[in-house]
C-alpha positions in Angstrom: 99.2 79.0 53.6 95.5 78.1 53.9 95.4 74.5 55.1 91.8 74.2 54.0 92.8 73.7 50.4 94.1 70.3 51.4 90.9 69.3 53.2 91.8 70.5 56.7 89.0 72.4 58.4 91.0 72.9 61.6 94.7 72.7 62.3 94.0 70.2 65.0 92.5 67.5 62.7 94.9 65.6 60.5 93.1 63.2 58.1 94.8 60.8 55.8 96.9 62.4 53.1 96.2 61.0 49.6 98.8 60.8 46.9 97.2 63.5 44.8 97.4 65.9 47.8 101.1 65.1 48.3 101.8 65.6 44.7 100.0 69.0 44.8 102.3 70.2 47.5 105.0 72.4 46.1 108.3 72.9 47.9 107.1 76.2 49.4 103.8 74.7 50.2 105.4 71.7 52.0 107.6 74.0 54.1 104.6 76.1 55.0 102.5 73.1 55.8 105.4 71.8 58.0 105.4 75.1 59.9 101.7 74.9 60.5 102.0 71.4 61.8 105.0 72.2 64.0 102.9 75.0 65.4 100.8 72.6 67.4 103.8 71.0 69.1 104.9 71.9 72.6 108.2 73.8 73.0 109.9 70.9 74.7 109.0 68.7 71.7 110.3 71.3 69.3 113.6 71.3 71.2 113.8 67.5 70.9 113.1 67.8 67.2 115.8 70.4 66.8 118.3 68.2 68.6 117.3 65.2 66.4 117.7 67.2 63.1 121.1 68.4 64.1 122.3 64.8 64.1 121.7 64.3 60.4 124.3 65.7 57.9 122.4 64.9 54.7 125.3 63.1 53.1 125.2 59.5 52.2 126.8 56.7 50.1 123.8 54.9 48.6 123.0 57.0 45.6 120.3 59.6 44.9 116.5 59.3 45.2 114.6 62.0 43.3 111.5 63.8 44.6 108.7 61.8 42.9 110.2 58.5 44.2 110.4 60.0 47.7 106.7 61.0 47.6 105.7 57.5 46.5 107.8 56.0 49.3 106.2 58.3 51.8 102.7 57.3 50.6 103.5 53.7 50.9 105.2 53.8 54.3 103.5 56.6 56.3 100.3 58.5 56.7 98.7 61.4 58.5 101.0 64.0 60.0 103.9 61.6 60.0 104.1 61.6 56.2 103.7 65.3 55.9 106.3 66.1 58.5 108.7 63.7 56.8 108.0 65.5 53.5 108.6 68.9 55.2 111.8 67.7 56.7 113.0 66.5 53.3 112.2 69.9 51.9 114.2 71.6 54.6 117.2 69.4 53.8 116.8 69.8 50.0 117.6 72.8 47.9 115.1 75.2 46.2 114.4 72.5 43.5 112.0 69.9 44.8 113.2 67.3 42.3 116.9 67.6 43.3 118.3 64.4 44.4 119.0 63.5 48.1 120.8 60.4 49.3 119.1 57.2 50.3 120.8 57.4 53.7 119.4 60.9 54.3 115.9 59.5 53.3 116.2 56.7 55.8 117.2 59.2 58.5 114.2 61.4 57.7 111.8 58.4 57.8 113.2 57.2 61.1 112.9 60.7 62.5 109.3 61.0 61.2 108.3 57.9 62.9 109.5 59.2 66.3 107.7 62.5 65.7 104.4 60.6 66.0 105.4 59.9 69.6 105.9 63.6 70.6 103.4 65.4 72.6 100.8 67.2 70.5 99.3 70.2 72.1 98.0 73.7 71.4 95.4 76.1 72.6 92.1 74.1 72.6 93.8 70.8 73.2 93.1 69.4 76.7 95.7 67.2 78.4 93.3 64.2 78.0 93.2 64.9 74.3 96.9 64.7 74.2 96.8 61.3 75.6 94.1 60.2 73.2 96.2 61.6 70.3 99.2 59.5 71.3 97.0 56.4 71.6 95.5 56.9 68.2 98.9 56.9 66.5 100.8 54.4 68.5 100.0 51.1 70.3 102.8 51.5 72.7 103.2 50.5 76.3 101.7 53.2 78.6 104.8 53.1 80.8 106.9 54.4 77.9 104.7 57.3 76.9 101.6 57.9 79.0 103.1 57.7 82.4 106.1 60.1 81.6 103.5 62.4 80.0 101.5 62.6 83.2 104.4 64.1 85.0 104.0 67.3 82.8 100.3 67.7 83.7 98.8 70.3 85.9 97.1 69.2 89.0 93.8 70.3 87.6 94.3 68.1 84.5 95.3 65.2 86.6 92.2 65.4 88.6 90.1 65.7 85.4 91.4 62.4 84.0 88.1 60.6 84.6 86.5 57.3 83.7 85.7 58.6 80.2 89.4 58.5 79.3 89.9 55.1 80.9 86.9 53.8 78.9 88.5 55.1 75.8 91.8 53.2 76.5 90.0 50.0 77.3 87.6 50.1 74.3 90.2 51.1 71.7 93.3 49.1 72.5 92.6 46.7 75.3 89.1 45.2 74.6 89.6 42.0 76.6 91.3 41.0 79.8 93.6 38.6 78.0 95.7 41.3 76.5 99.2 41.7 78.2 98.9 45.4 78.0 96.1 45.3 80.6 98.9 45.5 83.1 99.9 48.9 81.8 96.4 50.1 81.9 96.0 48.9 85.5 99.1 50.8 86.4 97.7 53.9 84.7 94.5 53.7 86.6 96.4 53.3 89.8 98.5 56.3 89.1 95.5 58.5 88.3 93.8 57.4 91.5 96.9 58.2 93.5 97.2 61.6 91.9 93.6 62.5 92.7 94.3 62.1 96.4 96.4 65.3 96.7 97.4 67.3 99.7 97.9 71.0 99.3 101.7 70.5 99.6 101.8 68.0 96.8 99.5 70.2 94.6 102.1 73.0 95.0 104.9 70.6 94.1 103.1 69.3 91.0 102.2 72.8 89.8 105.8 73.8 90.2 106.9 70.8 88.2 104.4 71.6 85.5 105.5 75.2 85.2 109.1 74.0 85.0 108.4 71.3 82.4 110.2 73.2 79.6 113.5 72.7 81.3 113.1 69.1 82.3 111.1 67.5 79.6 113.9 67.3 77.1 115.7 64.7 79.2 112.9 63.0 81.0 112.5 60.2 78.4 114.5 57.3 79.8 112.9 53.8 79.5 113.3 53.5 83.3 110.7 56.2 83.9 108.3 53.8 85.7 110.9 53.5 88.5 110.8 57.3 89.0 107.1 57.9 89.8 106.1 59.1 93.2 104.6 56.4 95.5 103.9 55.6 99.2 105.3 53.1 101.6 103.1 52.9 104.6 102.7 56.4 106.0 105.6 57.8 104.1 105.3 59.4 100.6 108.4 59.1 98.5 109.2 61.2 95.5 110.5 58.3 93.4 111.1 54.5 93.6 114.9 54.7 93.4 115.8 53.8 96.9 119.2 53.7 98.7 119.9 50.5 100.6 121.9 50.4 103.8 125.6 50.5 103.1 128.3 49.9 105.7 130.9 52.6 105.1 132.9 52.5 108.4 133.4 56.3 108.6 132.1 57.1 112.1 135.5 58.1 113.5 136.7 58.0 116.1 134.2 56.4 118.4 131.0 55.2 116.6 129.6 58.8 116.5 128.2 60.2 113.2 130.4 63.2 112.0 130.3 66.0 109.5 131.8 63.9 106.7 128.9 61.5 107.0 126.5 64.5 106.9 127.9 65.5 103.5 127.8 61.9 102.2 124.1 61.5 103.0 123.2 65.0 101.8 124.7 64.3 98.4 122.6 61.2 97.9 119.4 62.8 99.4 119.3 65.3 96.6 117.7 62.6 94.3 116.9 59.5 96.3 113.3 58.6 97.1 114.3 56.9 100.3 117.6 56.5 102.1 118.0 53.7 104.5 121.0 54.4 106.8 124.0 52.2 107.0 123.6 49.6 109.7 123.3 51.3 113.1 124.5 49.3 116.1 121.9 49.1 118.7 124.5 48.5 121.4 128.2 48.5 121.8 129.5 45.6 119.7 132.8 44.2 118.4 132.1 44.2 114.7 134.5 43.8 111.7 134.1 47.5 111.1 135.5 49.4 114.1 134.0 52.7 112.9 130.4 51.6 112.3 128.0 54.1 113.9 125.8 53.4 116.9 122.7 54.8 118.4 122.9 53.8 122.0 123.9 57.1 123.5 123.0 60.8 123.3 126.1 61.9 121.4 125.3 59.4 118.7 121.6 60.5 118.6 122.7 64.1 118.2 125.1 63.1 115.4 122.3 61.3 113.5 120.0 64.3 114.0 122.4 66.4 111.9 122.2 63.8 109.1 118.4 63.4 109.1 118.1 67.2 109.0 120.4 67.3 105.9 118.4 64.5 104.2 115.1 66.3 104.8 116.5 69.6 103.6 117.4 67.9 100.4 113.9 66.6 100.0 114.3 62.9 100.8 113.1 60.6 103.5 115.2 58.3 105.8 114.8 55.1 107.7 117.3 53.9 110.3 118.5 50.3 109.9 118.9 48.9 113.4 121.5 46.2 113.6 122.8 43.5 116.0 125.4 41.3 114.6 125.1 38.4 117.0 127.8 35.8 116.4 129.4 38.0 113.8 131.1 40.0 116.6 134.5 39.2 118.1 135.1 39.1 121.9 138.6 40.6 121.5 137.4 43.7 119.6 137.9 46.9 121.7 134.2 47.8 121.5 133.1 44.4 122.6 135.5 44.5 125.5 134.3 47.9 126.5 130.7 46.7 126.5 131.4 44.2 129.2 129.2 41.7 127.4 130.0 38.4 125.7 129.3 37.8 122.0 125.7 36.6 122.1 124.0 34.4 119.6 121.0 32.0 119.4 123.3 29.0 119.9 127.0 28.4 120.6 127.8 27.7 117.0 130.5 29.7 115.3 130.2 31.0 111.7 132.8 30.1 109.2 134.6 33.1 107.8 135.1 36.6 109.1 138.2 38.7 109.0 139.0 41.1 111.8 141.8 43.1 110.1 142.3 45.4 113.0 143.1 42.6 115.5 146.5 40.9 115.8 146.6 37.9 113.5 143.5 38.9 111.6 141.3 36.3 113.3 137.9 35.0 112.0 134.7 34.3 113.9 134.8 32.4 117.2 132.2 30.4 119.2 129.6 32.7 120.6 127.7 32.6 123.9 124.1 31.3 123.7 121.7 34.0 125.0 119.7 32.7 128.0 116.7 35.0 127.5 116.4 36.4 124.0 113.9 39.1 125.3 117.0 40.9 126.7 118.1 41.5 123.2 114.7 42.4 122.0 114.6 45.2 124.5 117.8 46.7 122.9 115.9 46.9 119.6 113.1 48.8 121.2 115.5 51.3 122.8 117.2 51.8 119.5 113.9 52.5 117.8 113.1 55.1 120.5 116.5 56.7 120.0 116.0 56.8 116.2 112.8 58.7 116.6 114.6 61.3 118.7 117.2 61.5 116.0 114.7 62.6 113.4 114.3 59.5 111.3 111.1 58.8 109.3 111.0 55.2 110.2 112.9 52.0 111.0 114.3 49.1 108.9 114.9 46.0 111.0 118.0 44.2 109.7 116.9 40.6 109.2 119.5 39.6 106.6 123.2 39.3 106.2 123.7 36.5 108.6 123.2 38.8 111.6 121.2 38.2 114.8 117.6 37.9 113.4 118.8 35.9 110.4 120.7 33.6 112.9 117.5 32.9 114.8 115.7 32.1 111.6 118.3 29.6 110.2 118.4 26.1 111.6 122.1 26.0 110.9 122.8 28.7 113.5 119.8 28.1 115.8 119.7 24.6 117.4 117.8 25.6 120.5 115.3 23.2 122.0 113.1 25.8 123.8 110.4 28.1 122.4 113.0 30.1 120.4 114.3 27.2 118.3 113.4 23.9 116.6 110.4 24.4 114.4 110.2 27.2 111.8 107.5 28.8 113.9 109.8 28.9 116.9 112.8 30.1 114.9 110.6 32.9 113.6 109.6 34.1 117.0 112.7 36.3 117.7 112.2 38.4 114.5 108.5 38.8 115.1 109.1 39.9 118.7 111.6 42.5 117.5 109.1 43.8 115.0 106.3 44.1 117.6 108.4 46.2 120.0 109.5 48.5 117.2 105.9 48.8 116.0 105.0 49.8 119.6 107.3 52.8 119.1 106.7 53.8 115.5 103.5 52.2 114.3 103.6 49.4 111.6 103.3 51.9 108.7 106.7 53.3 109.5 108.6 50.0 110.0 110.2 47.9 107.3 112.3 44.7 107.4 115.1 43.4 105.1 115.4 39.7 104.5 117.8 37.5 102.6 116.4 33.9 102.1 119.2 32.8 99.8 121.8 33.4 102.5 125.5 32.7 101.9 127.0 35.7 103.6 128.3 34.9 107.1 127.8 31.2 106.6 124.0 31.2 106.3 121.7 28.9 104.4 119.4 25.9 104.8 118.4 23.2 102.3 116.0 24.7 99.8 112.8 22.9 101.0 113.5 24.1 104.6 114.3 27.6 103.4 111.0 27.9 101.5 109.1 26.4 104.4 110.7 28.8 106.9 110.4 32.0 104.9 106.9 31.3 103.6 105.8 31.2 107.2 107.9 34.1 108.4 107.0 36.5 105.6 103.3 35.6 105.9 103.4 36.4 109.6 105.3 39.6 109.0 102.9 40.7 106.3 100.0 40.3 108.7 101.6 43.2 110.7 101.0 45.6 107.8 104.5 47.0 107.6 105.5 49.9 105.5 107.6 47.4 103.4 109.2 44.0 103.2 112.5 44.2 101.3 113.7 40.8 100.0 117.3 40.6 98.7 117.9 38.6 95.5 120.8 36.2 95.2 124.1 37.9 94.7 127.4 36.1 94.0 129.2 39.1 95.6 127.7 38.1 98.9 128.1 34.4 98.5 131.4 33.1 99.8 133.0 29.9 98.8 133.3 27.6 101.8 134.9 24.2 101.6 135.1 24.5 97.8 131.5 25.5 97.0 129.2 28.5 97.1 127.3 28.7 100.4 124.0 30.3 99.4 120.8 28.5 98.5 120.0 30.0 95.1 116.3 30.5 94.1 114.1 33.2 92.7 113.0 35.1 95.8 110.6 37.5 93.9 108.7 34.5 92.5 108.9 32.4 95.6 107.7 35.0 98.2 106.2 38.0 96.3 102.7 36.5 96.3 102.7 36.3 100.1 103.0 40.1 100.5 99.5 41.6 100.6 99.3 44.1 103.4 102.9 45.6 103.1 104.8 47.1 100.2 107.1 44.6 98.4 110.5 46.0 97.7 113.6 44.2 96.5 117.3 44.7 95.9 120.2 42.7 94.5 122.1 43.7 91.3 119.1 45.2 89.5 120.0 47.3 86.4 117.8 50.4 86.0 116.2 48.7 82.9 115.4 45.5 84.9 114.0 47.5 87.8 111.7 49.5 85.5 110.5 46.2 84.0 109.8 44.6 87.4 107.9 47.7 88.6 105.9 48.0 85.4 104.9 44.4 85.5 103.7 44.7 89.1 106.3 42.2 90.5 107.6 44.7 93.0 106.9 48.3 93.9 110.4 49.7 94.1 114.1 48.8 94.2 116.9 49.4 96.6 120.3 49.9 95.2 123.6 49.6 97.1 126.9 49.7 95.2 125.4 51.9 92.5 124.8 54.6 95.1 128.4 54.3 96.3 129.8 55.5 93.0 126.8 57.6 91.7 125.7 60.1 94.4 123.0 61.3 92.0 121.8 57.8 91.0 118.1 58.6 90.9 118.6 61.7 88.8 120.9 59.7 86.4 118.1 57.1 86.0 115.5 59.8 85.5 117.5 61.4 82.7 118.9 58.2 81.2 122.5 59.0 82.2 125.2 56.3 82.4 125.6 54.4 85.7 129.0 52.9 84.9 131.3 54.6 87.3 133.3 51.8 88.9 133.4 51.3 92.7 136.8 51.5 94.2 136.6 48.5 96.5 139.9 49.6 98.3 138.1 52.6 99.8 134.6 51.3 100.3 135.1 50.7 104.0 137.6 53.5 104.6 140.5 52.8 107.0 140.7 50.2 109.6 143.4 52.1 111.5 141.9 55.5 111.9 143.3 57.8 109.1 142.7 61.5 109.5 139.1 62.4 108.7 139.9 64.4 105.6 141.6 61.3 104.0 138.4 59.4 104.5 136.7 61.5 101.9 138.4 59.4 99.2 136.0 56.9 97.8 133.2 58.3 99.9 132.2 61.9 99.0 134.4 62.4 96.0 132.6 60.4 93.3 131.4 62.6 90.4 127.9 63.9 89.6 126.7 63.7 86.0 126.1 66.9 83.9 122.6 67.9 83.1 121.1 70.3 80.5 119.1 72.2 83.2 122.3 73.0 85.0 124.1 74.3 81.9 
């Protein structure tokens, strides 16, 4: 059919369709016109369209609507290619007689489908990638995070580089003419993304080209609303393939003597297939008597060698890994075998016991006891430096200093566990000193752009928490000082009831919005967060610029392919078996430790069918 009879001089220009033109279209003509229009759609878009059509059976319960009424409704409700495609779809579902009745329910399905077709990627020979973006913007005033940013992942490297100021000017002038518009946030994100793509290494160019060439297979499913949490980004010197990050997770599987094993290699390899960054479970910087007798360490060569196998597996799977270095302070027990073997007392900032604790492997299942005040905290700082050096030998990409959870650094920060009267306690400046000294020695080993820290201002766990005013005062100072170091990231954990014990009849934590309270202080480091984010909430926080990425913990336990699930919009509802999270306390055979560790299911994906 010659489209010029309806006023089209080129198949790439779709002017408004008038009612006379619609009425002139015969059934055969509508089908032909539909074919011509679908000819400018990409193959992935046609696949989506096919899947969508297959969901409609054409039967309904609301009575018939004849052809002329349908045409009038189309004219009143839709325009441009949307109306014509809707008419064409109706023709495909109708019989040879264009006036034959179809159900109202079917009509509603067609109109709904037609409205979504406007959002599909329009492309043909002669269309540039920039034109595709402009086409989308002409038809829909939608959030760039929902359409433009996912679309950019299908672009060739050359097209990404060619997205110049002309396109951005078009965006600003057409849809966001003033800075008061809330969508300016989306445009700013788009500009930032384009700039980041223009600074390409040869390796990234090859990866992007490979992704572009393979777009046919992946584009059908890469349409989840959480797409903004998937885009590649950098933390310090480390480039991550997405923003779905795996938090440190104690799993207690380093049997029999705190040395990483082959089962742990498999566990990390599974998750490295999709994670942007993996932070190891807490790694003991010295022999300590923790509640988890099979927590891994990094103080000897056998442990370093074990971790090297894990980091190699993570890198082979395409991910990056930071080692979380960990001293538990007063959360150790002097009667634990590892503490006895160390020949050292349980050190802490002050001789104040924490309430709680449950050492299940010790007779009587005791709780925490009064620790020994460390005389010279620099002795403990030195242990962190050695652990950082060992982690580098083990092949990690960086270090996360554990400053949360009620452990040693957290204990120095909190006035309830630190009542020293020397230069390591008292004022919030003095209480911050230990954490800052640890960061400085770790930076000496790694450089600031490969060091992160995890903080938990709300406290609760392991009997931590100060009055709100003192909490804000302490953490405002400490985070400001940490940020001046220019770390790869500062991760601040949100309040979680799961980590907030009830002590003496009430919750222990000091609840407040940590993102709002401290996010504005972070200017030289990347701001990350964790704490019961849903994928949808994480995408919103990232798109609004509140944070740059999200760590998940328990979701990674039961979803070894979590990042891929989020990318493709798959469910993340597999429950965690809390009975097997920490394995055995009495040293079951290694094969039995796979239960609740490496046996959680992966989702099924179309590109694997």
